[in-house]
Residue, then its C-alpha position, 0 to 999 in steps of 0.5 A: m433366378q434358379t434356386a439351388p437343387a436340394p441336397p441329396l437325401w444321403q447327405q442330409l441323413q449323414a448330417t442328421a446322424k452326426l447331430l444325433h450323435l453329438v446330442r448323445q455326447g451331451q451337446s444341446g441340439t441347438a448348439a449342434m445344429d450350428t455345426v450343420p452347413a447352412p444348405l443342409r440345415a432346414g432338411v436336417q432339422a426336420l429329420a432330427f426333430h422327427a427322429w427325436r420324437q420317435m427315438g424311444r421306439a427306435t432304440a427299442l427296435r434297435d435292441c430287438l435287432v442287434q445283440r450289441p449296438p454297432p459303433p456310435g456313428a453307425d448306431a446313430m444312423l441305424c436309430l435314425a433310420l428306424a425312427l423315420i420308417w417304423d411308422p408308415k403313417q408318419a414317414l417323411y420318405d418312402e421306406f426303401t428309398l430311405v434305407n438305401q440312402a442311409v446305407e449310402a450315407l454310411k458308405r461315404v464315411a470311412s469310419s462307418r463304411a465297414h458297418a454299412n452292410f450290417v445296418n442294411a441287413c438290420l433295416r431290411r429285417f425290420l421291414r420284413e418283420r415290422a409287425q412282430l418287432i413293433a408288437d415286441t416293443d409295445a410294452d416298453p414305456q420308453a418305446l410307447w411314449n418316446h421319452p426316457l423311462w425315468w422321465v415317464q416315471r417322474l411324471q407318473r409320480e408328480y402328475p398321476d392324473h395327467w402324465e399321459g396328456l403331458l407326454q402326448a403334448s410333448n410329442t406334438q409340434a409347437p406352434m409359432t407364437l409372436r409377441v407384438n411390440l406394443r410401443r410400435c403397433a397394437a396387437a389387433d392391428y398386427l393381427q390384421r396385417l397378418h391376415e392381409a398377408g395371407m397368414g392365418a393367426v389368432a390372438a392370445q392373451g396380451a400381445a401374443i398371437v399364435l400363427d396357424k403355420a410357422v413361417p420364416v421370420a423374414r416373411l413376417p410383416g414388419f419383423a425387420q422394423g421391430l414390430v414383432a418378436v417370436q416368443d411362446a405365450a407362456a414366456q410372455w407372462a414374465a414381464p406383466l407379472l413382474l411389472q404389476g404393482l412396481g410403479a413408474r420407472p422401476r429399476i429392474l434386474d433381468a438375471c439370466a437374460a439371454p437371448g433377451g426376449k423377456t428383457a425386451h418385453l419389460l421395456e415394451l410394457a414400461d418405462a423401466q431402467v433394466l439391467a440385463i445380465d447373463k453369464d455367457a458372453h456370446r449370448l449377450e450379443k443376441i440381447h443386443a441384437n434383439l433390443q436394437r431391432l425392436g428399438l429398445h435400450a437396456q444396460v447389458r452386462q456379463g455376470d453370474a446371477a449367483k455371484p452379484q458381488a462381481w457386477w452389482d453396483g449396490v443400488l437395490f432393485d424394485g423388481i428382479l426377474l430370475d428366469a433360472p437355468c433348468t432342465a427345459s422339461g416344459i419345452v420338449r415339443r419345441h426342443p425334442d432333443v432335450r428329453w434325450l440330452r438330460r439325465e435324471e441327476d440333472i434335476a437335483q444339480l439344477a435345483t441346487v443352482q436355482a436355489q443359489m441364485l435365489r439366495a444370492l439375488w434376494p438381498l438385491l431387492r428393496p423392501g416392498g420390491r418383487m421378484v418373479y422366479c420362473t423356469c421352463s420346466i414342469f418338474k416340481a423340484e424346479g418350480q413348486e418345491q423350489i419356492e416352498e423351500f425358499l419361503g421356508t427359509q426366507g422370513d422376509a419373503r411372501s408369495l403373491p398370486a401367480p400361475g404356478h406350474l403351467l402345463p403344456r397343450g394337451a394337459p387337462q389342468g394347463l392354462y391352455d384350457n382356460l385361455g383356449h390357446e397353445h403354450d409351453g410348460f412353465f413355472y411362475a412364482l411372484l415373491e414380495k419382500r416384506h418391510a422390516 
């Protein structure tokens, strides 16, 4: 059976530039990727991820080359091409081929055709004056670190000793980490199956396994049979942290549950009664699909965690897992678009939502019950500061030992250094409700 030929590079560049433009307009990279035709998706994702990790330098170079940016479509292509060619050591394609194909992509779009020659001139000037232009942008923190300036400055304030390591870690490629379904397979046995299949991997904490190289999930032994799920090692702290001390058959609420990774982990580790809610009806389908593949069952319902009166039956929970919406600043190596999608004002807005959810869900917890509050963020307003404020106003809440801010790979005080394996940035707090 013959495989279909790879799409031409100009077509991939065209789709990637459109993707970058959608993120600039405020759409997440994940949602924007869903609009890319399936035959192009793998190539476009590789190009887009590379570009987002170099976009700070690319936009700085663009500003050196033009007095005023061209219209959005042409500007997205110009910045994409600069991101892909500025550093020959990281280039995915020959630079002259890429320039030619970028110009060809513009010529094939009616709205951008008039700007093809302009973009061509800018890119060829860059190739002639590369060394000087790079030197001219070296002093720009956004170019140097490939993060928005406000992001760099915030990390400098919050982590004065480690901000450089955090930024460096965010520009690396995240590993593929698995969670073994312990109801169906022991972690050591599954690791052996991976080795027998020729896949390098190492065991991490609990049921986590880190692959040497990412592979399509269909290639994972027993994936379709529910032996394993894909979940970062830091995210795998949520379920065991909540379950400790809850006793047999606890009644648990998983708020903001989609796509269901933590819901499934709770059920893999305990005979729990789990109610999983999420505001997004479309994302609830992913919870159902994940639970079905893993052979697990939970009650799944659409609901807003900040408005429990619309879905709560009045029976108190033994445990509540609140994986609150956040900036996702801890997972930018896995979702490199996030740094360009977020605005600094988003932090305060999301912190307000997080506080509302904490206050709304706390009365649903029985005395002696426990709540895990977590975010995939390294910004303290969404973690440490959020919990300190909650504890200051909630007299019946006390803090129990928990990881706090887990810093991603490369950060000197991250969990990575203690356990010797990679993980994303996360925050965890464990709260217990005092008896009256």
